[in-house]
One Martini backbone bead per residue (centre of mass of N, CA, C, O) as a GRO file, in nm:
protein
  280
    1MET     BB    1   0.096   0.035   0.022
    2THR     BB    2   0.070   0.352  -0.004
    3HIS     BB    3   0.149   0.665   0.084
    4ASN     BB    4   0.046   0.959   0.239
    5THR     BB    5   0.065   1.263   0.043
    6ILE     BB    6   0.192   1.605   0.023
    7ASN     BB    7   0.221   1.828  -0.255
    8ASN     BB    8   0.271   2.140  -0.364
    9VAL     BB    9   0.233   2.358  -0.134
   10ASN     BB   10   0.155   2.654  -0.061
   11LYS     BB   11   0.265   2.912   0.118
   12PRO     BB   12   0.153   3.054   0.376
   13THR     BB   13   0.051   3.393   0.526
   14THR     BB   14  -0.011   3.228   0.797
   15LYS     BB   15  -0.020   3.075   1.116
   16LEU     BB   16  -0.318   2.989   1.063
   17ARG     BB   17  -0.269   2.646   1.081
   18PHE     BB   18  -0.280   2.305   0.979
   19PHE     BB   19  -0.071   2.028   0.970
   20PHE     BB   20   0.074   1.801   0.780
   21GLU     BB   21   0.174   1.501   0.742
   22ASN     BB   22   0.362   1.334   0.509
   23THR     BB   23   0.291   1.051   0.647
   24LEU     BB   24   0.159   0.715   0.646
   25PRO     BB   25   0.161   0.432   0.800
   26SER     BB   26   0.068   0.129   0.675
   27GLU     BB   27   0.015  -0.028   0.954
   28MET     BB   28  -0.241   0.163   1.033
   29PHE     BB   29  -0.426  -0.006   0.838
   30ILE     BB   30  -0.732  -0.062   1.010
   31ILE     BB   31  -1.037  -0.211   1.084
   32ILE     BB   32  -1.231  -0.025   1.355
   33TYR     BB   33  -1.512   0.021   1.249
   34ASN     BB   34  -1.823   0.060   1.244
   35ASN     BB   35  -2.084   0.069   1.033
   36LYS     BB   36  -2.157   0.365   1.072
   37LYS     BB   37  -1.872   0.487   1.013
   38ILE     BB   38  -1.825   0.369   0.738
   39LYS     BB   39  -2.065   0.516   0.603
   40LEU     BB   40  -1.966   0.803   0.663
   41PHE     BB   41  -1.686   0.764   0.465
   42LYS     BB   42  -1.805   0.649   0.220
   43LYS     BB   43  -1.711   0.613  -0.120
   44ASN     BB   44  -1.695   0.543  -0.451
   45SER     BB   45  -1.398   0.565  -0.407
   46THR     BB   46  -1.163   0.358  -0.289
   47ASN     BB   47  -0.922   0.553  -0.244
   48TYR     BB   48  -1.078   0.768  -0.091
   49TYR     BB   49  -1.174   0.588   0.137
   50ARG     BB   50  -0.894   0.488   0.231
   51THR     BB   51  -0.773   0.761   0.297
   52ASN     BB   52  -0.976   0.842   0.518
   53MET     BB   53  -0.932   0.598   0.697
   54GLU     BB   54  -0.635   0.645   0.755
   55ARG     BB   55  -0.663   0.918   0.891
   56MET     BB   56  -0.860   0.831   1.123
   57VAL     BB   57  -0.688   0.605   1.241
   58TYR     BB   58  -0.447   0.780   1.311
   59ILE     BB   59  -0.593   0.977   1.499
   60LYS     BB   60  -0.689   0.764   1.702
   61HIS     BB   61  -0.399   0.682   1.780
   62LEU     BB   62  -0.290   0.969   1.860
   63ASN     BB   63  -0.599   1.114   1.939
   64LYS     BB   64  -0.893   1.037   2.073
   65SER     BB   65  -1.021   1.311   2.134
   66TRP     BB   66  -0.998   1.430   1.849
   67TYR     BB   67  -1.157   1.212   1.709
   68ASP     BB   68  -1.424   1.255   1.864
   69GLN     BB   69  -1.468   1.547   1.776
   70ILE     BB   70  -1.488   1.492   1.472
   71ILE     BB   71  -1.719   1.289   1.472
   72GLN     BB   72  -1.928   1.475   1.606
   73PHE     BB   73  -1.918   1.698   1.395
   74LEU     BB   74  -2.003   1.517   1.148
   75ASN     BB   75  -2.278   1.437   1.261
   76GLU     BB   76  -2.375   1.749   1.268
   77GLN     BB   77  -2.181   1.809   0.986
   78PRO     BB   78  -2.195   1.637   0.697
   79ARG     BB   79  -2.071   1.838   0.481
   80TYR     BB   80  -1.764   1.786   0.595
   81ASN     BB   81  -1.682   1.509   0.472
   82ARG     BB   82  -1.530   1.629   0.214
   83LEU     BB   83  -1.274   1.723   0.415
   84LEU     BB   84  -1.110   1.459   0.496
   85PRO     BB   85  -0.846   1.487   0.316
   86ILE     BB   86  -0.776   1.759   0.531
   87VAL     BB   87  -0.755   1.657   0.798
   88ALA     BB   88  -0.622   1.707   1.098
   89PHE     BB   89  -0.414   1.526   1.297
   90GLU     BB   90  -0.398   1.773   1.486
   91GLU     BB   91  -0.530   1.982   1.734
   92TYR     BB   92  -0.284   2.175   1.705
   93PRO     BB   93  -0.079   2.390   1.623
   94SER     BB   94   0.220   2.426   1.523
   95GLY     BB   95   0.476   2.528   1.770
   96PHE     BB   96   0.357   2.451   2.099
   97ASN     BB   97   0.367   2.170   2.237
   98LYS     BB   98   0.044   2.037   2.245
   99ASN     BB   99   0.081   1.765   2.113
  100ILE     BB  100   0.013   1.448   2.142
  101ASN     BB  101   0.215   1.210   2.024
  102SER     BB  102   0.445   1.406   1.909
  103ASN     BB  103   0.721   1.530   1.699
  104ASP     BB  104   0.639   1.835   1.772
  105VAL     BB  105   0.943   1.957   1.882
  106ASP     BB  106   1.015   2.294   1.985
  107ILE     BB  107   1.264   2.495   2.120
  108GLU     BB  108   1.110   2.774   2.012
  109SER     BB  109   0.878   2.749   2.176
  110PRO     BB  110   0.661   2.848   2.381
  111THR     BB  111   0.659   2.845   2.759
  112ASN     BB  112   0.441   3.080   2.775
  113ILE     BB  113   0.221   3.338   2.758
  114PHE     BB  114   0.415   3.561   2.689
  115GLU     BB  115   0.547   3.411   2.444
  116THR     BB  116   0.281   3.372   2.290
  117ILE     BB  117   0.231   3.671   2.242
  118LEU     BB  118   0.488   3.728   2.088
  119HIS     BB  119   0.421   3.532   1.864
  120GLY     BB  120   0.153   3.657   1.767
  121LEU     BB  121   0.266   3.941   1.703
  122ALA     BB  122   0.495   3.865   1.505
  123TYR     BB  123   0.285   3.715   1.294
  124ALA     BB  124   0.114   3.952   1.249
  125GLY     BB  125   0.062   4.032   0.910
  126VAL     BB  126   0.271   3.808   0.817
  127ASP     BB  127   0.488   3.603   0.713
  128ILE     BB  128   0.638   3.329   0.835
  129ASP     BB  129   0.938   3.404   0.805
  130PHE     BB  130   0.922   3.687   0.932
  131GLY     BB  131   0.783   3.602   1.193
  132LYS     BB  132   1.014   3.428   1.300
  133LEU     BB  133   1.227   3.648   1.316
  134GLN     BB  134   1.068   3.830   1.509
  135TYR     BB  135   1.032   3.629   1.738
  136LEU     BB  136   1.334   3.573   1.800
  137LEU     BB  137   1.407   3.861   1.861
  138ILE     BB  138   1.200   3.920   2.096
  139LEU     BB  139   1.265   3.678   2.271
  140ASN     BB  140   1.573   3.730   2.317
  141PHE     BB  141   1.537   4.010   2.433
  142PHE     BB  142   1.359   3.932   2.691
  143LYS     BB  143   1.574   3.725   2.813
  144ARG     BB  144   1.751   3.964   2.941
  145PHE     BB  145   1.513   3.988   3.149
  146ASP     BB  146   1.390   3.985   3.484
  147VAL     BB  147   1.272   4.283   3.463
  148LEU     BB  148   1.024   4.503   3.401
  149THR     BB  149   1.015   4.814   3.211
  150ASN     BB  150   0.917   5.132   3.069
  151ASP     BB  151   1.236   5.189   2.942
  152ILE     BB  152   1.252   5.012   2.709
  153ILE     BB  153   1.473   4.940   2.438
  154PHE     BB  154   1.430   4.864   2.116
  155PRO     BB  155   1.512   4.716   1.851
  156LYS     BB  156   1.531   4.813   1.516
  157LYS     BB  157   1.419   4.528   1.389
  158ILE     BB  158   1.163   4.588   1.504
  159GLN     BB  159   0.853   4.641   1.446
  160PRO     BB  160   0.737   4.958   1.489
  161GLU     BB  161   0.415   4.902   1.501
  162LYS     BB  162   0.459   4.696   1.765
  163ILE     BB  163   0.589   4.844   2.005
  164PRO     BB  164   0.334   4.967   2.146
  165ILE     BB  165   0.226   4.687   2.229
  166TYR     BB  166   0.459   4.594   2.404
  167LYS     BB  167   0.439   4.836   2.596
  168ALA     BB  168   0.146   4.789   2.689
  169LEU     BB  169   0.200   4.512   2.811
  170ILE     BB  170   0.408   4.600   3.018
  171SER     BB  171   0.233   4.807   3.168
  172MET     BB  172   0.020   4.606   3.262
  173MET     BB  173   0.211   4.423   3.426
  174ILE     BB  174   0.322   4.637   3.618
  175ALA     BB  175   0.045   4.742   3.732
  176ASN     BB  176  -0.012   4.415   3.826
  177ASN     BB  177   0.236   4.255   3.918
  178ILE     BB  178   0.352   4.092   3.649
  179SER     BB  179   0.530   3.848   3.537
  180MET     BB  180   0.635   3.659   3.279
  181SER     BB  181   0.581   3.379   3.439
  182GLU     BB  182   0.284   3.469   3.564
  183LEU     BB  183   0.144   3.484   3.316
  184SER     BB  184  -0.205   3.401   3.251
  185TYR     BB  185  -0.491   3.284   3.123
  186GLU     BB  186  -0.684   3.242   3.367
  187LYS     BB  187  -0.612   3.532   3.515
  188HIS     BB  188  -0.536   3.746   3.239
  189ILE     BB  189  -0.712   3.767   2.976
  190ASP     BB  190  -0.865   4.034   3.023
  191LEU     BB  191  -0.609   4.210   3.022
  192ILE     BB  192  -0.498   4.131   2.746
  193GLU     BB  193  -0.748   4.224   2.574
  194LYS     BB  194  -0.697   4.543   2.674
  195VAL     BB  195  -0.459   4.585   2.515
  196GLU     BB  196  -0.330   4.809   2.322
  197GLY     BB  197  -0.338   4.658   1.995
  198MET     BB  198  -0.427   4.388   2.027
  199THR     BB  199  -0.456   4.118   1.838
  200GLU     BB  200  -0.676   3.894   1.721
  201SER     BB  201  -0.478   3.658   1.660
  202THR     BB  202  -0.366   3.641   1.951
  203ILE     BB  203  -0.625   3.592   2.110
  204THR     BB  204  -0.726   3.340   1.951
  205LEU     BB  205  -0.478   3.169   2.012
  206LEU     BB  206  -0.514   3.149   2.316
  207HIS     BB  207  -0.793   3.012   2.300
  208LEU     BB  208  -0.712   2.767   2.130
  209LEU     BB  209  -0.491   2.658   2.342
  210HIS     BB  210  -0.673   2.715   2.643
  211ASN     BB  211  -0.969   2.675   2.579
  212LYS     BB  212  -1.213   2.435   2.703
  213ASP     BB  213  -1.447   2.575   2.541
  214LEU     BB  214  -1.582   2.447   2.248
  215THR     BB  215  -1.836   2.661   2.220
  216SER     BB  216  -1.649   2.888   2.184
  217ASP     BB  217  -1.569   3.185   1.971
  218LYS     BB  218  -1.281   3.298   2.070
  219CYS     BB  219  -1.110   3.132   1.837
  220ILE     BB  220  -1.235   3.321   1.618
  221PRO     BB  221  -1.102   3.487   1.322
  222TYR     BB  222  -1.299   3.698   1.159
  223GLY     BB  223  -1.053   3.885   1.024
  224ASP     BB  224  -0.926   3.661   0.876
  225LYS     BB  225  -0.843   3.593   0.559
  226GLN     BB  226  -0.851   3.275   0.555
  227PHE     BB  227  -1.118   3.236   0.696
  228LYS     BB  228  -1.291   3.396   0.491
  229ARG     BB  229  -1.210   3.226   0.250
  230GLY     BB  230  -1.313   2.950   0.348
  231MET     BB  231  -1.608   3.036   0.391
  232SER     BB  232  -1.665   3.134   0.104
  233MET     BB  233  -1.603   2.866  -0.041
  234PHE     BB  234  -1.786   2.663   0.120
  235TYR     BB  235  -2.062   2.868   0.117
  236GLY     BB  236  -2.078   3.072  -0.125
  237LEU     BB  237  -1.950   3.354  -0.062
  238GLU     BB  238  -1.956   3.727  -0.075
  239ASN     BB  239  -1.830   3.918   0.132
  240PRO     BB  240  -1.865   3.853   0.429
  241THR     BB  241  -1.989   3.923   0.717
  242LYS     BB  242  -1.963   3.890   1.046
  243ASP     BB  243  -2.258   3.808   1.095
  244GLU     BB  244  -2.257   3.574   0.896
  245LEU     BB  245  -2.032   3.413   1.033
  246ILE     BB  246  -2.163   3.383   1.311
  247ARG     BB  247  -2.412   3.220   1.221
  248ILE     BB  248  -2.247   2.976   1.135
  249VAL     BB  249  -2.077   2.921   1.392
  250GLU     BB  250  -2.331   2.868   1.577
  251THR     BB  251  -2.367   2.567   1.444
  252TRP     BB  252  -2.114   2.500   1.610
  253ASN     BB  253  -2.029   2.321   1.882
  254ASN     BB  254  -1.731   2.289   1.762
  255LYS     BB  255  -1.514   2.539   1.693
  256LYS     BB  256  -1.234   2.405   1.647
  257VAL     BB  257  -1.312   2.212   1.417
  258GLY     BB  258  -1.431   2.418   1.223
  259LEU     BB  259  -1.175   2.585   1.195
  260MET     BB  260  -0.994   2.369   1.083
  261PHE     BB  261  -1.150   2.312   0.820
  262ILE     BB  262  -1.148   2.602   0.702
  263VAL     BB  263  -0.839   2.648   0.697
  264GLN     BB  264  -0.767   2.405   0.531
  265TYR     BB  265  -0.941   2.488   0.284
  266ALA     BB  266  -0.798   2.755   0.219
  267HIS     BB  267  -0.517   2.594   0.152
  268TYR     BB  268  -0.641   2.277   0.043
  269SER     BB  269  -0.873   2.253  -0.183
  270GLU     BB  270  -0.740   2.078  -0.412
  271PHE     BB  271  -0.770   1.801  -0.239
  272VAL     BB  272  -1.081   1.796  -0.261
  273ASP     BB  273  -1.130   1.827  -0.573
  274ASN     BB  274  -0.850   1.628  -0.592
  275PRO     BB  275  -0.772   1.343  -0.425
  276ALA     BB  276  -0.528   1.229  -0.600
  277LEU     BB  277  -0.305   1.431  -0.487
  278ILE     BB  278  -0.261   1.260  -0.199
  279ARG     BB  279  -0.130   1.048  -0.396
  280LYS     BB  280   0.122   0.860  -0.549
   0.00000   0.00000   0.00000
């Protein structure tokens, strides 16, 4: 049996995406679904059916909770079954060391909420390569400090339009006597959201990574270009308003799974329209 691969994918211009693994081990292909679930994924094409089965079997092996979330979502939203060729293997975006049983261990990943905010701000509105450079610059800069002060002078290579946001974040932390290591999602998300200039993509990233309420739409980046593109393509919309997007998102009980499918579709729709592309 051949391995499942994705080739020639254009590089996205946003960090908000879920990544494919390059291969699926052939020994993972075993029929473990009951009749109901087999019917759920069965397609007219044998190769298409087998590919989807492989992906779901692998997900079940990798992260049973993520598998269960996807199955529940598909039961409630059957129109998304056609996006199974691009279902994300992992529950969280790559680069945060959040995925269980994953080889995605990155020594440059954020180690706390403060560093996650730096990550989100650095990547906001830029392409991935430049975002990574900005993130490493600002991360290594702040690692020089044990204590934050309001008179910090930032390096010239840091994006000048983002320096006021970094300064506002520091001022908030100083005013509330919060150190870099003490800043937390559970205790301080309300304060973080109120920081002047804090980007939507950074806030939604924090909620995506740390909010355990799967019904909450706080993880949905309504203003994100790729999210709006995916929604427009999947639902046949033209320049949808935020209210239109909210009405659709409200039909998703699990907002995180819905977001995953839409962002995947925005980047990899060609593999849905032509499933043969995902096999060698």
